C-alpha positions as CSV (number, residue, x, y, z in Angstrom):
1,M,6.7,18.2,-11.6
2,K,6.8,14.6,-12.3
3,H,4.9,11.9,-10.1
4,A,6.6,8.8,-8.7
5,Y,5.0,5.3,-8.5
6,L,6.6,3.3,-5.6
7,I,5.0,-0.3,-6.4
8,L,5.7,-3.3,-4.3
9,A,5.6,-6.5,-6.2
10,H,6.6,-10.0,-5.1
11,V,4.8,-12.8,-7.8
12,D,3.1,-12.1,-10.9
13,F,5.7,-10.3,-13.1
14,E,3.8,-10.9,-16.5
15,L,1.0,-8.5,-15.0
16,L,3.8,-6.4,-13.3
17,Q,5.0,-5.9,-17.2
18,C,1.6,-4.4,-18.0
19,L,1.2,-2.2,-15.2
20,V,4.7,-0.6,-15.7
21,S,3.9,-0.4,-19.3
22,A,0.6,1.2,-19.0
23,L,2.8,4.0,-16.7
24,D,5.1,4.6,-18.8
25,D,4.7,8.1,-19.5
26,E,8.4,11.0,-19.3
27,R,5.8,12.6,-16.7
28,N,6.1,9.6,-14.1
29,D,9.6,8.1,-12.3
30,L,9.2,4.0,-11.5
31,Y,10.3,2.3,-8.3
32,V,10.2,-0.9,-8.4
33,H,10.1,-2.6,-4.7
34,V,11.2,-6.4,-5.7
35,D,10.7,-9.3,-2.3
36,K,13.9,-10.4,-1.5
37,K,12.7,-14.2,-1.4
38,V,12.4,-13.2,-5.5
39,K,15.8,-14.9,-6.7
40,E,15.7,-13.4,-10.1
41,L,14.4,-9.6,-10.4
42,P,11.9,-9.5,-13.5
43,S,13.3,-7.9,-17.1
44,L,11.2,-4.7,-17.3
45,T,10.9,-2.7,-20.1
46,V,9.8,1.1,-20.9
47,H,10.0,3.9,-23.1
48,K,9.8,7.2,-22.0
49,C,9.7,6.9,-18.1
50,R,12.8,6.2,-15.8
51,L,12.6,2.8,-13.6
52,Y,14.8,1.7,-10.6
53,L,14.5,-1.9,-9.0
54,I,15.7,-0.3,-5.8
55,D,18.8,-2.0,-4.4
56,E,17.1,-2.0,-0.2
57,R,15.2,-5.2,-0.8
58,I,13.5,-6.5,1.9
59,D,12.1,-10.2,2.9
60,V,8.7,-9.0,3.6
61,R,6.1,-11.2,5.3
62,W,2.5,-10.5,5.3
63,G,0.9,-8.4,8.1
64,S,4.7,-7.8,9.6
65,V,6.3,-4.7,10.1
66,R,8.2,-6.3,6.9
67,M,5.5,-4.2,4.3
68,L,6.9,-0.9,6.0
69,E,10.2,-1.6,6.2
70,A,9.4,-2.2,2.4
71,E,7.6,1.4,2.1
72,F,10.1,3.1,3.7
73,A,12.9,2.0,1.0
74,L,10.8,3.0,-2.0
75,L,10.1,6.8,0.0
76,R,13.6,6.6,0.9
77,A,14.7,5.7,-2.9
78,A,12.8,8.3,-4.5
79,T,12.8,10.8,-2.4
80,S,16.6,11.0,-2.7
81,R,16.5,11.0,-6.4
82,D,14.1,14.0,-7.1
83,S,11.4,15.8,-5.8
84,Y,8.1,14.4,-6.8
85,Q,4.4,16.3,-7.1
86,Y,2.7,13.4,-5.7
87,Y,4.3,9.3,-4.6
88,H,1.7,7.0,-5.3
89,L,2.0,4.1,-3.4
90,I,0.7,1.2,-5.3
91,S,0.9,-3.2,-5.5
92,G,2.2,-5.0,-8.7
93,A,-1.4,-5.9,-8.4
94,D,-2.8,-2.9,-9.6
95,L,-3.4,-1.4,-13.0
96,P,-4.6,2.5,-13.9
97,L,-8.5,3.1,-15.0
98,K,-7.9,6.7,-16.1
99,S,-5.0,7.8,-18.9
100,Q,-1.8,9.1,-17.7
101,D,-3.6,13.1,-19.2
102,E,-6.7,12.3,-16.6
103,I,-4.3,11.2,-13.5
104,H,-1.6,14.5,-14.2
105,A,-4.4,16.6,-14.8
106,F,-6.5,15.0,-11.9
107,F,-3.6,15.6,-9.6
108,S,-2.9,19.0,-10.5
109,A,-6.4,20.5,-10.0
110,H,-6.0,18.8,-6.2
111,Q,-2.3,20.1,-5.6
112,G,-1.5,19.4,-2.1
113,Q,-3.9,17.5,-1.1
114,E,-3.1,14.4,0.4
115,F,-5.5,11.1,-0.5
116,I,-5.1,8.6,2.2
117,G,-8.6,6.3,2.7
118,Y,-9.9,6.2,6.4
119,S,-11.7,3.0,7.4
120,Q,-15.5,4.3,7.7
121,Y,-16.4,1.1,10.6
122,D,-16.0,1.2,13.7
123,Y,-12.5,-0.6,14.0
124,S,-11.9,-0.4,17.9
125,K,-11.6,-4.0,19.0
126,E,-10.0,-4.4,15.4
127,V,-7.1,-1.4,16.4
128,M,-7.0,-3.1,20.1
129,R,-6.1,-7.1,18.6
130,K,-3.4,-5.3,16.1
131,V,-1.5,-2.9,17.8
132,H,-2.6,-2.4,21.3
133,R,-1.6,-6.2,22.2
134,Y,2.1,-7.8,21.1
135,H,1.8,-10.5,18.9
136,L,5.0,-13.3,19.2
137,F,6.7,-14.5,15.9
138,D,5.4,-11.4,14.2
139,D,6.7,-12.5,10.5
140,H,4.7,-16.0,10.5
141,F,1.1,-14.8,10.2
142,K,1.1,-17.0,7.2
143,G,2.8,-20.9,7.2
144,K,1.9,-24.3,7.0
145,G,3.5,-27.7,9.2
146,L,3.9,-28.3,13.2
147,S,6.2,-25.7,13.7
148,F,3.8,-22.7,12.6
149,F,1.1,-24.3,14.5
150,L,3.2,-24.6,17.2
151,M,3.9,-20.3,17.0
152,K,0.2,-19.5,15.8
153,A,-1.0,-21.4,19.2
154,T,1.6,-19.7,21.3
155,R,0.7,-16.2,19.7
156,Y,-2.5,-16.8,20.2
157,L,-2.3,-17.7,24.0
158,F,0.1,-14.6,24.5
159,I,-2.6,-12.4,23.3
160,K,-5.2,-14.1,25.7
161,I,-3.2,-13.3,28.4
162,Q,-2.5,-9.6,27.7
163,E,-6.7,-9.5,27.7
164,L,-7.4,-11.4,31.0
165,V,-4.3,-9.4,32.8
166,G,-5.4,-5.8,31.1
167,W,-2.4,-5.3,29.5
168,K,-2.0,-2.5,26.5
169,R,0.7,-0.9,24.2
170,H,0.9,2.8,23.2
171,R,-1.9,3.4,25.7
172,N,-1.1,7.2,24.0
173,I,-1.7,6.9,20.3
174,E,-5.1,7.3,18.6
175,F,-4.1,4.5,15.8
176,K,-6.7,5.0,12.8
177,K,-7.1,2.4,9.8
178,G,-7.6,2.8,6.5
179,T,-5.8,1.1,3.2
180,Q,-2.1,0.5,2.6
181,W,-2.1,2.5,-1.0
182,V,-1.9,6.3,-0.9
183,S,-1.1,9.1,-2.7
184,I,0.9,11.7,-0.9
185,T,3.1,14.8,-1.4
186,H,6.5,15.4,-0.8
187,Q,6.2,16.8,2.6
188,L,4.1,13.9,3.5
189,A,7.0,11.7,2.5
190,L,9.5,13.5,3.7
191,F,7.6,13.7,7.4
192,L,6.9,9.9,7.4
193,L,10.9,9.6,6.5
194,S,11.5,11.3,9.6
195,K,9.9,9.3,11.7
196,E,11.3,6.3,10.3
197,R,13.0,4.9,13.6
198,E,10.0,5.9,16.0
199,T,7.4,3.6,13.4
200,L,9.4,0.7,13.0
201,K,9.9,0.6,16.9
202,T,6.5,2.1,17.7
203,Y,4.8,-1.3,15.3
204,Q,6.8,-4.3,16.1
205,G,5.0,-7.4,17.5
206,T,2.0,-5.6,16.1
207,F,-0.4,-7.8,12.9
208,C,-1.6,-5.2,10.0
209,C,0.1,-2.0,10.8
210,D,0.5,-1.1,6.9
211,E,-2.9,-0.2,7.1
212,I,-2.5,1.3,10.3
213,M,0.8,3.9,10.1
214,V,0.1,6.7,7.4
215,Q,-3.6,7.0,8.6
216,T,-2.2,7.5,11.5
217,W,0.5,9.6,11.1
218,A,-1.6,12.3,8.7
219,W,-4.2,12.6,11.1
220,H,-2.1,13.7,14.4
221,E,-0.2,15.8,12.2
222,P,-2.5,19.0,12.0
223,R,-0.7,20.2,8.6
224,F,-1.2,17.1,6.7
225,R,-4.5,16.3,8.8
226,V,-6.3,19.9,7.2
227,A,-5.3,18.9,3.7
228,I,-6.8,15.0,3.2
229,F,-8.7,14.5,0.9
230,D,-12.0,12.9,2.0
231,V,-11.9,11.6,5.2
232,H,-15.0,10.4,4.6
233,N,-15.0,8.0,1.8
234,E,-11.9,5.2,2.4
235,A,-11.8,4.7,-1.4
236,H,-12.8,8.0,-2.9
237,G,-10.4,9.1,-0.2
238,C,-7.5,7.4,-1.9
239,M,-8.9,7.2,-5.6
240,R,-8.8,3.3,-5.9
241,H,-11.5,0.9,-7.0
242,I,-10.2,-2.1,-4.4
243,N,-11.8,-5.5,-5.2
244,W,-13.2,-6.8,-1.1
245,R,-15.4,-9.0,-1.3
246,G,-16.4,-9.5,2.8
247,N,-12.5,-10.3,4.3
248,Q,-11.3,-12.1,0.5
249,L,-9.5,-10.1,-1.9
250,P,-10.0,-11.9,-5.3
251,D,-8.6,-11.1,-8.9
252,F,-10.9,-8.9,-11.4
253,T,-12.4,-11.0,-14.4
254,M,-14.4,-10.2,-17.2
255,Q,-17.3,-9.8,-15.4
256,D,-16.1,-6.7,-13.7
257,L,-15.8,-5.0,-16.7
258,P,-18.4,-2.4,-16.5
259,A,-17.8,-1.7,-13.0
260,L,-13.9,-1.0,-14.1
261,Q,-14.5,0.8,-16.6
262,S,-17.5,3.6,-14.9
263,S,-15.6,4.2,-11.7
264,T,-14.1,7.3,-10.8
265,A,-10.8,6.2,-9.4
266,L,-7.8,6.6,-10.4
267,W,-6.4,2.5,-10.2
268,A,-7.4,-0.7,-9.2
269,R,-6.5,-3.7,-7.6
270,K,-6.7,-6.1,-8.0
271,F,-5.7,-8.0,-10.7
272,S,-3.9,-11.1,-12.5
273,S,-2.1,-11.9,-15.4
274,K,-4.8,-14.9,-16.5
275,E,-7.1,-12.9,-17.3
276,H,-5.8,-11.6,-20.2
277,E,-8.8,-10.2,-22.1
278,L,-10.0,-8.1,-18.9
279,V,-6.6,-6.6,-18.5
280,A,-5.9,-5.9,-22.5
281,T,-9.5,-4.8,-22.6
282,L,-9.4,-2.3,-19.6
283,L,-6.0,-0.9,-20.8
284,D,-7.1,-0.6,-24.5
285,G,-9.3,2.0,-23.4
286,I,-7.1,4.6,-21.6
287,K,-4.2,5.1,-24.3
């Protein structure tokens, strides 16, 4: 069976072309969501797989529920066209670390398991702030200028008022957290789509819900919870090598090449086309 790659892209289309070329295999179909703010769609070339720039484009705003809307748009586009063995959600700043033969062999050996990373630290206070409180102006978590400063200050004061009065949303939901980037089965993809309206309502006015939505739904649905590949190691659970350094996510450099080449992960992020030598060396090694 074929795999669907669901790609969220908004910048660095030179790297995006490197990514789709690395995924260009007759066993894959590629679905690309290009942020609605992008005026000119990228011209991407593949030779073996099918590639779709999906028509439903969302004006994605960092930290907001718009990210989930883009994910649902990708899931809808893919599931309406075919029934795939796996759906891999990645960004346009990702690259594979293994060959397509290795990736397909891995998922065939683990057919039916869900590859979802679950955070292992105590994130209770973080979840309280992100999803149990209501965030005003949730399309504007990043910005500059006086208007942004006023929105940020108003949002902060409103959250403080909620804390003072003990107001808490979604008291009956135990939220789980982890990385946004997952690989899921057709059954879970359809389940998530069936919950789209409820999901968007739940996460309206929250912060960074893309790190919470899939983890929470999968955890509370018994048939998917028992199929989770690894709930004890976030990176291994999703088979991603993500370059977190504290709260920062810098681009990989040539200094990272040995770690990337020795990683057991299937994909890594994040990369930049400015690191030409790294990208070329890494991809040459998995042909």
